[in-house]
N, CA, C, O and the ligand as a Tripos MOL2 file, in Angstrom:
@<TRIPOS>MOLECULE
protein
  245   243    62     0     0
PROTEIN
NO_CHARGES

@<TRIPOS>ATOM
      1 N          18.0420 -163.0250   11.6670 N.3       1 MET1
      2 CA         18.1480 -161.9080   10.7300 C.3       1 MET1
      3 C          19.5570 -161.8650   10.1510 C.2       1 MET1
      4 O          20.5410 -161.9250   10.8880 O.2       1 MET1
      5 N          19.6440 -161.7660    8.8900 N.am      2 ILE2
      6 CA         20.9410 -161.7040    8.2130 C.3       2 ILE2
      7 C          21.4390 -160.2720    8.1990 C.2       2 ILE2
      8 O          20.7710 -159.3760    7.6830 O.2       2 ILE2
      9 N          22.6260 -160.0610    8.7740 N.am      3 ARG3
     10 CA         23.2360 -158.7450    8.7350 C.3       3 ARG3
     11 C          24.1790 -158.6890    7.5400 C.2       3 ARG3
     12 O          24.8960 -159.6460    7.2480 O.2       3 ARG3
     13 N          24.1640 -157.5890    6.8790 N.am      4 THR4
     14 CA         25.0310 -157.4560    5.7270 C.3       4 THR4
     15 C          25.9080 -156.2260    5.8690 C.2       4 THR4
     16 O          25.4760 -155.2090    6.4110 O.2       4 THR4
     17 N          27.1060 -156.3130    5.3960 N.am      5 ASP5
     18 CA         28.0010 -155.1670    5.3560 C.3       5 ASP5
     19 C          28.1550 -154.6650    3.9370 C.2       5 ASP5
     20 O          29.1870 -154.1100    3.5590 O.2       5 ASP5
     21 N          27.1200 -154.8700    3.1700 N.am      6 LYS6
     22 CA         27.1490 -154.4370    1.7800 C.3       6 LYS6
     23 C          26.2580 -153.2160    1.6260 C.2       6 LYS6
     24 O          25.1270 -153.1930    2.1130 O.2       6 LYS6
     25 N          26.7730 -152.2090    0.9490 N.am      7 CYS7
     26 CA         25.9700 -150.9970    0.7420 C.3       7 CYS7
     27 C          24.7390 -151.3180   -0.1060 C.2       7 CYS7
     28 O          24.8670 -151.8630   -1.2020 O.2       7 CYS7
     29 N          23.5600 -150.9870    0.3900 N.am      8 PRO8
     30 CA         22.3400 -151.2620   -0.3760 C.3       8 PRO8
     31 C          22.1780 -150.3370   -1.5770 C.2       8 PRO8
     32 O          21.3360 -150.5780   -2.4420 O.2       8 PRO8
     33 N          22.9700 -149.2990   -1.6290 N.am      9 ASP9
     34 CA         22.8350 -148.3410   -2.7260 C.3       9 ASP9
     35 C          23.7860 -148.6700   -3.8790 C.2       9 ASP9
     36 O          23.3610 -148.8070   -5.0260 O.2       9 ASP9
     37 N          25.0830 -148.7940   -3.5580 N.am     10 CYS10
     38 CA         26.0470 -149.0110   -4.6310 C.3      10 CYS10
     39 C          26.6590 -150.4050   -4.6010 C.2      10 CYS10
     40 O          27.3900 -150.7760   -5.5190 O.2      10 CYS10
     41 N          26.3680 -151.1960   -3.5410 N.am     11 GLY11
     42 CA         26.8580 -152.5580   -3.4830 C.3      11 GLY11
     43 C          28.2820 -152.6820   -2.9940 C.2      11 GLY11
     44 O          28.8330 -153.7830   -3.0070 O.2      11 GLY11
     45 N          28.8990 -151.5970   -2.5620 N.am     12 SER12
     46 CA         30.2720 -151.6490   -2.0690 C.3      12 SER12
     47 C          30.3500 -152.4380   -0.7650 C.2      12 SER12
     48 O          29.4190 -152.4180    0.0390 O.2      12 SER12
     49 N          31.4650 -153.1300   -0.5650 N.am     13 LEU13
     50 CA         31.6970 -153.8480    0.6930 C.3      13 LEU13
     51 C          32.5830 -153.0320    1.6250 C.2      13 LEU13
     52 O          32.9600 -153.5050    2.6970 O.2      13 LEU13
     53 N          32.9120 -151.8210    1.2280 N.am     14 ASN14
     54 CA         33.7680 -150.9540    2.0250 C.3      14 ASN14
     55 C          32.9010 -150.1330    2.9710 C.2      14 ASN14
     56 O          32.5580 -148.9850    2.6860 O.2      14 ASN14
     57 N          32.5530 -150.7430    4.1050 N.am     15 ILE15
     58 CA         31.5580 -150.1570    5.0030 C.3      15 ILE15
     59 C          32.1920 -149.8460    6.3480 C.2      15 ILE15
     60 O          32.9130 -150.6700    6.9100 O.2      15 ILE15
     61 N          31.9240 -148.6720    6.8530 N.am     16 GLY16
     62 CA         32.3710 -148.3130    8.1910 C.3      16 GLY16
     63 C          31.1870 -148.2570    9.1310 C.2      16 GLY16
     64 O          30.0360 -148.1870    8.7010 O.2      16 GLY16
     65 N          31.4840 -148.2890   10.4280 N.am     17 LYS17
     66 CA         30.4060 -148.2030   11.4100 C.3      17 LYS17
     67 C          30.6350 -146.9960   12.2910 C.2      17 LYS17
     68 O          31.7630 -146.7190   12.6990 O.2      17 LYS17
     69 N          29.5840 -146.2880   12.5800 N.am     18 GLY18
     70 CA         29.7360 -145.0930   13.3880 C.3      18 GLY18
     71 C          28.6490 -144.9720   14.4320 C.2      18 GLY18
     72 O          27.6830 -145.7340   14.4430 O.2      18 GLY18
     73 N          28.8240 -143.9990   15.3080 N.am     19 TYR19
     74 CA         27.8160 -143.6460   16.2970 C.3      19 TYR19
     75 C          27.2260 -142.3110   15.9270 C.2      19 TYR19
     76 O          27.9350 -141.3820   15.5400 O.2      19 TYR19
     77 N          25.9260 -142.2280   16.0490 N.am     20 TRP20
     78 CA         25.2810 -140.9380   15.9580 C.3      20 TRP20
     79 C          25.0550 -140.4760   17.3790 C.2      20 TRP20
     80 O          24.2990 -141.1060   18.1190 O.2      20 TRP20
     81 N          25.6860 -139.4040   17.7720 N.am     21 SER21
     82 CA         25.5610 -138.9720   19.1670 C.3      21 SER21
     83 C          25.4980 -137.4590   19.2190 C.2      21 SER21
     84 O          25.3240 -136.8100   18.1880 O.2      21 SER21
     85 N          25.6370 -136.8900   20.4050 N.am     22 GLY22
     86 CA         25.5460 -135.4450   20.5320 C.3      22 GLY22
     87 C          24.1400 -134.9720   20.2250 C.2      22 GLY22
     88 O          23.1760 -135.4670   20.8080 O.2      22 GLY22
     89 N          24.0150 -134.0370   19.3320 N.am     23 TYR23
     90 CA         22.7020 -133.4820   19.0290 C.3      23 TYR23
     91 C          21.7820 -134.4810   18.3550 C.2      23 TYR23
     92 O          20.5670 -134.2890   18.3120 O.2      23 TYR23
     93 N          22.3520 -135.5260   17.8420 N.am     24 ALA24
     94 CA         21.5380 -136.4840   17.1030 C.3      24 ALA24
     95 C          21.1260 -137.6830   17.9440 C.2      24 ALA24
     96 O          20.6460 -138.6870   17.4170 O.2      24 ALA24
     97 N          21.3190 -137.5700   19.2690 N.am     25 VAL25
     98 CA         20.8440 -138.6650   20.1170 C.3      25 VAL25
     99 C          19.3370 -138.8060   19.9460 C.2      25 VAL25
    100 O          18.6000 -137.8210   19.9520 O.2      25 VAL25
    101 N          18.9080 -140.0160   19.7980 N.am     26 LEU26
    102 CA         17.4960 -140.2820   19.6110 C.3      26 LEU26
    103 C          16.8290 -140.4210   20.9700 C.2      26 LEU26
    104 O          17.2020 -141.2870   21.7620 O.2      26 LEU26
    105 N          15.8250 -139.5540   21.2480 N.am     27 SER27
    106 CA         15.1710 -139.5850   22.5480 C.3      27 SER27
    107 C          13.7570 -140.1220   22.4170 C.2      27 SER27
    108 O          13.0850 -139.8630   21.4190 O.2      27 SER27
    109 N          13.3040 -140.8570   23.4000 N.am     28 PRO28
    110 CA         11.9380 -141.3630   23.3550 C.3      28 PRO28
    111 C          10.9390 -140.2230   23.4650 C.2      28 PRO28
    112 O          11.1550 -139.2910   24.2400 O.2      28 PRO28
    113 N           9.8720 -140.2770   22.7210 N.am     29 VAL29
    114 CA          8.8360 -139.2610   22.7740 C.3      29 VAL29
    115 C           8.1910 -139.2630   24.1610 C.2      29 VAL29
    116 O           7.8220 -140.3180   24.6760 O.2      29 VAL29
    117 N           8.0590 -138.0760   24.7610 N.am     30 GLY30
    118 CA          7.3900 -137.9580   26.0480 C.3      30 GLY30
    119 C           8.2730 -138.2920   27.2280 C.2      30 GLY30
    120 O           7.8040 -138.3060   28.3660 O.2      30 GLY30
    121 N           9.5390 -138.5590   26.9830 N.am     31 LYS31
    122 CA         10.4500 -138.8510   28.0870 C.3      31 LYS31
    123 C          11.6210 -137.8800   28.0090 C.2      31 LYS31
    124 O          12.7640 -138.2820   27.7890 O.2      31 LYS31
    125 N          11.3250 -136.6140   28.1900 N.am     32 LEU32
    126 CA         12.3010 -135.5780   27.9310 C.3      32 LEU32
    127 C          13.5120 -135.6540   28.8450 C.2      32 LEU32
    128 O          14.5860 -135.1680   28.4910 O.2      32 LEU32
    129 N          13.3550 -136.2560   30.0150 N.am     33 PHE33
    130 CA         14.4610 -136.2360   30.9690 C.3      33 PHE33
    131 C          15.2780 -137.5140   30.9600 C.2      33 PHE33
    132 O          16.2200 -137.6690   31.7370 O.2      33 PHE33
    133 N          14.9190 -138.4000   30.1030 N.am     34 SER34
    134 CA         15.7570 -139.5920   30.0010 C.3      34 SER34
    135 C          16.9090 -139.3140   29.0430 C.2      34 SER34
    136 O          16.8980 -138.3260   28.3090 O.2      34 SER34
    137 N          17.8670 -140.1680   29.0600 N.am     35 MET35
    138 CA         19.0770 -139.9360   28.2930 C.3      35 MET35
    139 C          18.9340 -140.2760   26.8190 C.2      35 MET35
    140 O          19.7570 -139.8720   25.9980 O.2      35 MET35
    141 N          17.9070 -141.0060   26.4940 N.am     36 GLY36
    142 CA         17.7870 -141.4100   25.1080 C.3      36 GLY36
    143 C          18.7720 -142.5060   24.7650 C.2      36 GLY36
    144 O          19.3180 -143.1680   25.6480 O.2      36 GLY36
    145 N          18.9850 -142.6850   23.5150 N.am     37 SER37
    146 CA         19.8430 -143.7770   23.0830 C.3      37 SER37
    147 C          20.7590 -143.3110   21.9790 C.2      37 SER37
    148 O          20.3660 -142.5520   21.0930 O.2      37 SER37
    149 N          21.9810 -143.7800   22.0510 N.am     38 LYS38
    150 CA         22.8520 -143.5490   20.9110 C.3      38 LYS38
    151 C          22.3680 -144.3760   19.7300 C.2      38 LYS38
    152 O          21.6960 -145.3950   19.8880 O.2      38 LYS38
    153 N          22.7230 -143.9140   18.5680 N.am     39 VAL39
    154 CA         22.3160 -144.6080   17.3570 C.3      39 VAL39
    155 C          23.5690 -145.0980   16.6440 C.2      39 VAL39
    156 O          24.4900 -144.3230   16.3850 O.2      39 VAL39
    157 N          23.5940 -146.3550   16.3380 N.am     40 THR40
    158 CA         24.6830 -146.8630   15.5150 C.3      40 THR40
    159 C          24.2530 -146.8030   14.0620 C.2      40 THR40
    160 O          23.0800 -146.9880   13.7360 O.2      40 THR40
    161 N          25.1920 -146.5480   13.2200 N.am     41 VAL41
    162 CA         24.8630 -146.3940   11.8110 C.3      41 VAL41
    163 C          26.0230 -146.9350   10.9760 C.2      41 VAL41
    164 O          27.1860 -146.8220   11.3640 O.2      41 VAL41
    165 N          25.7050 -147.4990    9.8730 N.am     42 ARG42
    166 CA         26.7420 -147.9470    8.9430 C.3      42 ARG42
    167 C          26.8660 -146.9410    7.8180 C.2      42 ARG42
    168 O          25.8740 -146.4030    7.3260 O.2      42 ARG42
    169 N          28.0950 -146.7010    7.4240 N.am     43 VAL43
    170 CA         28.3840 -145.7010    6.4080 C.3      43 VAL43
    171 C          29.1330 -146.3610    5.2650 C.2      43 VAL43
    172 O          30.1490 -147.0220    5.4820 O.2      43 VAL43
    173 N          28.6490 -146.1870    4.0820 N.am     44 CYS44
    174 CA         29.3710 -146.6670    2.9070 C.3      44 CYS44
    175 C          30.5210 -145.7090    2.6310 C.2      44 CYS44
    176 O          30.3200 -144.5040    2.4820 O.2      44 CYS44
    177 N          31.7340 -146.2620    2.5640 N.am     45 LYS45
    178 CA         32.8930 -145.4050    2.3370 C.3      45 LYS45
    179 C          33.0610 -145.0470    0.8750 C.2      45 LYS45
    180 O          33.9200 -144.2400    0.5220 O.2      45 LYS45
    181 N          32.2590 -145.6340    0.0400 N.am     46 GLU46
    182 CA         32.3550 -145.3390   -1.3840 C.3      46 GLU46
    183 C          31.4350 -144.1940   -1.7830 C.2      46 GLU46
    184 O          31.8560 -143.2480   -2.4480 O.2      46 GLU46
    185 N          30.1850 -144.2880   -1.3730 N.am     47 CYS47
    186 CA         29.2130 -143.2930   -1.8350 C.3      47 CYS47
    187 C          28.6260 -142.4640   -0.6970 C.2      47 CYS47
    188 O          27.8860 -141.5140   -0.9510 O.2      47 CYS47
    189 N          28.9420 -142.8060    0.5550 N.am     48 GLY48
    190 CA         28.4520 -142.0190    1.6770 C.3      48 GLY48
    191 C          27.0580 -142.3630    2.1380 C.2      48 GLY48
    192 O          26.4920 -141.6710    2.9840 O.2      48 GLY48
    193 N          26.5060 -143.4080    1.6000 N.am     49 TYR49
    194 CA         25.1510 -143.8060    1.9880 C.3      49 TYR49
    195 C          25.1170 -144.2470    3.4470 C.2      49 TYR49
    196 O          25.9750 -145.0150    3.8800 O.2      49 TYR49
    197 N          24.1440 -143.7740    4.2000 N.am     50 LEU50
    198 CA         23.9570 -144.1880    5.5890 C.3      50 LEU50
    199 C          22.8330 -145.2100    5.6410 C.2      50 LEU50
    200 O          21.7670 -145.0040    5.0610 O.2      50 LEU50
    201 N          23.0740 -146.2950    6.3280 N.am     51 PHE51
    202 CA         22.0260 -147.3100    6.4130 C.3      51 PHE51
    203 C          22.1750 -148.0960    7.6950 C.2      51 PHE51
    204 O          23.1440 -147.9250    8.4340 O.2      51 PHE51
    205 N          21.2210 -148.9470    7.9490 N.am     52 ASP52
    206 CA         21.2270 -149.8040    9.1370 C.3      52 ASP52
    207 C          21.2670 -148.9720   10.4100 C.2      52 ASP52
    208 O          22.0030 -149.2930   11.3430 O.2      52 ASP52
    209 N          20.4780 -147.9040   10.4520 N.am     53 LEU53
    210 CA         20.3740 -147.1300   11.6790 C.3      53 LEU53
    211 C          19.7270 -147.9830   12.7660 C.2      53 LEU53
    212 O          18.7280 -148.6620   12.5260 O.2      53 LEU53
    213 N          20.3060 -147.9400   13.9540 N.am     54 ARG54
    214 CA         19.8440 -148.8240   15.0020 C.3      54 ARG54
    215 C          20.0040 -148.1360   16.3420 C.2      54 ARG54
    216 O          21.0790 -147.6220   16.6500 O.2      54 ARG54
    217 N          18.9460 -148.1190   17.1450 N.am     55 ALA55
    218 CA         19.0480 -147.5790   18.4960 C.3      55 ALA55
    219 C          19.8100 -148.5680   19.3590 C.2      55 ALA55
    220 O          19.5290 -149.7670   19.3480 O.2      55 ALA55
    221 N          20.7800 -148.0530   20.1090 N.am     56 GLU56
    222 CA         21.6090 -148.9530   20.8930 C.3      56 GLU56
    223 C          20.8260 -149.5290   22.0760 C.2      56 GLU56
    224 O          21.0700 -150.6610   22.4930 O.2      56 GLU56
    225 N          19.8920 -148.7500   22.6090 N.am     57 LYS57
    226 CA         19.1110 -149.2340   23.7480 C.3      57 LYS57
    227 C          17.6120 -149.1380   23.4260 C.2      57 LYS57
    228 O          16.9180 -148.2740   23.9600 O.2      57 LYS57
    229 N          17.1280 -150.0070   22.5730 N.am     58 PRO58
    230 CA         15.7270 -149.9120   22.1220 C.3      58 PRO58
    231 C          14.7290 -150.1070   23.2440 C.2      58 PRO58
    232 O          13.5710 -149.7140   23.1080 O.2      58 PRO58
    233 N          15.1560 -150.7140   24.3710 N.am     59 GLU59
    234 CA         14.2050 -150.9360   25.4690 C.3      59 GLU59
    235 C          13.7360 -149.6360   26.0930 C.2      59 GLU59
    236 O          12.7260 -149.6250   26.7970 O.2      59 GLU59
    237 N          14.4520 -148.5250   25.8510 N.am     60 LYS60
    238 CA         14.0470 -147.2470   26.4440 C.3      60 LYS60
    239 C          12.7850 -146.6870   25.8060 C.2      60 LYS60
    240 O          12.1580 -145.7800   26.3530 O.2      60 LYS60
    241 N          12.4180 -147.2150   24.6740 N.am     61 PHE61
    242 CA         11.2820 -146.6470   23.9570 C.3      61 PHE61
    243 C          10.0000 -147.4070   24.2620 C.2      61 PHE61
    244 O           8.9390 -147.0630   23.7400 O.2      61 PHE61
    245 ZN         27.5640 -147.1430   -1.3380 Zn       62 ZN62
@<TRIPOS>BOND
     1     1     2 1
     2     2     3 1
     3     3     4 2
     4     3     5 am
     5     5     6 1
     6     6     7 1
     7     7     8 2
     8     7     9 am
     9     9    10 1
    10    10    11 1
    11    11    12 2
    12    11    13 am
    13    13    14 1
    14    14    15 1
    15    15    16 2
    16    15    17 am
    17    17    18 1
    18    18    19 1
    19    19    20 2
    20    19    21 am
    21    21    22 1
    22    22    23 1
    23    23    24 2
    24    23    25 am
    25    25    26 1
    26    26    27 1
    27    27    28 2
    28    27    29 am
    29    29    30 1
    30    30    31 1
    31    31    32 2
    32    31    33 am
    33    33    34 1
    34    34    35 1
    35    35    36 2
    36    35    37 am
    37    37    38 1
    38    38    39 1
    39    39    40 2
    40    39    41 am
    41    41    42 1
    42    42    43 1
    43    43    44 2
    44    43    45 am
    45    45    46 1
    46    46    47 1
    47    47    48 2
    48    47    49 am
    49    49    50 1
    50    50    51 1
    51    51    52 2
    52    51    53 am
    53    53    54 1
    54    54    55 1
    55    55    56 2
    56    55    57 am
    57    57    58 1
    58    58    59 1
    59    59    60 2
    60    59    61 am
    61    61    62 1
    62    62    63 1
    63    63    64 2
    64    63    65 am
    65    65    66 1
    66    66    67 1
    67    67    68 2
    68    67    69 am
    69    69    70 1
    70    70    71 1
    71    71    72 2
    72    71    73 am
    73    73    74 1
    74    74    75 1
    75    75    76 2
    76    75    77 am
    77    77    78 1
    78    78    79 1
    79    79    80 2
    80    79    81 am
    81    81    82 1
    82    82    83 1
    83    83    84 2
    84    83    85 am
    85    85    86 1
    86    86    87 1
    87    87    88 2
    88    87    89 am
    89    89    90 1
    90    90    91 1
    91    91    92 2
    92    91    93 am
    93    93    94 1
    94    94    95 1
    95    95    96 2
    96    95    97 am
    97    97    98 1
    98    98    99 1
    99    99   100 2
   100    99   101 am
   101   101   102 1
   102   102   103 1
   103   103   104 2
   104   103   105 am
   105   105   106 1
   106   106   107 1
   107   107   108 2
   108   107   109 am
   109   109   110 1
   110   110   111 1
   111   111   112 2
   112   111   113 am
   113   113   114 1
   114   114   115 1
   115   115   116 2
   116   115   117 am
   117   117   118 1
   118   118   119 1
   119   119   120 2
   120   119   121 am
   121   121   122 1
   122   122   123 1
   123   123   124 2
   124   123   125 am
   125   125   126 1
   126   126   127 1
   127   127   128 2
   128   127   129 am
   129   129   130 1
   130   130   131 1
   131   131   132 2
   132   131   133 am
   133   133   134 1
   134   134   135 1
   135   135   136 2
   136   135   137 am
   137   137   138 1
   138   138   139 1
   139   139   140 2
   140   139   141 am
   141   141   142 1
   142   142   143 1
   143   143   144 2
   144   143   145 am
   145   145   146 1
   146   146   147 1
   147   147   148 2
   148   147   149 am
   149   149   150 1
   150   150   151 1
   151   151   152 2
   152   151   153 am
   153   153   154 1
   154   154   155 1
   155   155   156 2
   156   155   157 am
   157   157   158 1
   158   158   159 1
   159   159   160 2
   160   159   161 am
   161   161   162 1
   162   162   163 1
   163   163   164 2
   164   163   165 am
   165   165   166 1
   166   166   167 1
   167   167   168 2
   168   167   169 am
   169   169   170 1
   170   170   171 1
   171   171   172 2
   172   171   173 am
   173   173   174 1
   174   174   175 1
   175   175   176 2
   176   175   177 am
   177   177   178 1
   178   178   179 1
   179   179   180 2
   180   179   181 am
   181   181   182 1
   182   182   183 1
   183   183   184 2
   184   183   185 am
   185   185   186 1
   186   186   187 1
   187   187   188 2
   188   187   189 am
   189   189   190 1
   190   190   191 1
   191   191   192 2
   192   191   193 am
   193   193   194 1
   194   194   195 1
   195   195   196 2
   196   195   197 am
   197   197   198 1
   198   198   199 1
   199   199   200 2
   200   199   201 am
   201   201   202 1
   202   202   203 1
   203   203   204 2
   204   203   205 am
   205   205   206 1
   206   206   207 1
   207   207   208 2
   208   207   209 am
   209   209   210 1
   210   210   211 1
   211   211   212 2
   212   211   213 am
   213   213   214 1
   214   214   215 1
   215   215   216 2
   216   215   217 am
   217   217   218 1
   218   218   219 1
   219   219   220 2
   220   219   221 am
   221   221   222 1
   222   222   223 1
   223   223   224 2
   224   223   225 am
   225   225   226 1
   226   226   227 1
   227   227   228 2
   228   227   229 am
   229   229   230 1
   230   230   231 1
   231   231   232 2
   232   231   233 am
   233   233   234 1
   234   234   235 1
   235   235   236 2
   236   235   237 am
   237   237   238 1
   238   238   239 1
   239   239   240 2
   240   239   241 am
   241   241   242 1
   242   242   243 1
   243   243   244 2
@<TRIPOS>SUBSTRUCTURE
     1 MET1         2 RESIDUE 1 A MET
     2 ILE2         6 RESIDUE 1 A ILE
     3 ARG3        10 RESIDUE 1 A ARG
     4 THR4        14 RESIDUE 1 A THR
     5 ASP5        18 RESIDUE 1 A ASP
     6 LYS6        22 RESIDUE 1 A LYS
     7 CYS7        26 RESIDUE 1 A CYS
     8 PRO8        30 RESIDUE 1 A PRO
     9 ASP9        34 RESIDUE 1 A ASP
    10 CYS10       38 RESIDUE 1 A CYS
    11 GLY11       42 RESIDUE 1 A GLY
    12 SER12       46 RESIDUE 1 A SER
    13 LEU13       50 RESIDUE 1 A LEU
    14 ASN14       54 RESIDUE 1 A ASN
    15 ILE15       58 RESIDUE 1 A ILE
    16 GLY16       62 RESIDUE 1 A GLY
    17 LYS17       66 RESIDUE 1 A LYS
    18 GLY18       70 RESIDUE 1 A GLY
    19 TYR19       74 RESIDUE 1 A TYR
    20 TRP20       78 RESIDUE 1 A TRP
    21 SER21       82 RESIDUE 1 A SER
    22 GLY22       86 RESIDUE 1 A GLY
    23 TYR23       90 RESIDUE 1 A TYR
    24 ALA24       94 RESIDUE 1 A ALA
    25 VAL25       98 RESIDUE 1 A VAL
    26 LEU26      102 RESIDUE 1 A LEU
    27 SER27      106 RESIDUE 1 A SER
    28 PRO28      110 RESIDUE 1 A PRO
    29 VAL29      114 RESIDUE 1 A VAL
    30 GLY30      118 RESIDUE 1 A GLY
    31 LYS31      122 RESIDUE 1 A LYS
    32 LEU32      126 RESIDUE 1 A LEU
    33 PHE33      130 RESIDUE 1 A PHE
    34 SER34      134 RESIDUE 1 A SER
    35 MET35      138 RESIDUE 1 A MET
    36 GLY36      142 RESIDUE 1 A GLY
    37 SER37      146 RESIDUE 1 A SER
    38 LYS38      150 RESIDUE 1 A LYS
    39 VAL39      154 RESIDUE 1 A VAL
    40 THR40      158 RESIDUE 1 A THR
    41 VAL41      162 RESIDUE 1 A VAL
    42 ARG42      166 RESIDUE 1 A ARG
    43 VAL43      170 RESIDUE 1 A VAL
    44 CYS44      174 RESIDUE 1 A CYS
    45 LYS45      178 RESIDUE 1 A LYS
    46 GLU46      182 RESIDUE 1 A GLU
    47 CYS47      186 RESIDUE 1 A CYS
    48 GLY48      190 RESIDUE 1 A GLY
    49 TYR49      194 RESIDUE 1 A TYR
    50 LEU50      198 RESIDUE 1 A LEU
    51 PHE51      202 RESIDUE 1 A PHE
    52 ASP52      206 RESIDUE 1 A ASP
    53 LEU53      210 RESIDUE 1 A LEU
    54 ARG54      214 RESIDUE 1 A ARG
    55 ALA55      218 RESIDUE 1 A ALA
    56 GLU56      222 RESIDUE 1 A GLU
    57 LYS57      226 RESIDUE 1 A LYS
    58 PRO58      230 RESIDUE 1 A PRO
    59 GLU59      234 RESIDUE 1 A GLU
    60 LYS60      238 RESIDUE 1 A LYS
    61 PHE61      242 RESIDUE 1 A PHE
    62 ZN62       245 GROUP 0 **** ****
């Protein structure tokens, strides 16, 4: 799979990477007591577009 650091919206190469955590932790359905997974996300520093959302621990689902 080809990973790109180019904004799919405006085409900017000025991309940052962040974690979605806290209230936005993604939890598996029906597993209320598990910790869930942090989500990594790429942010375009030009237009603010969020893309490439990815669960850090997809095996939990
Ligand atoms: Zn952009």
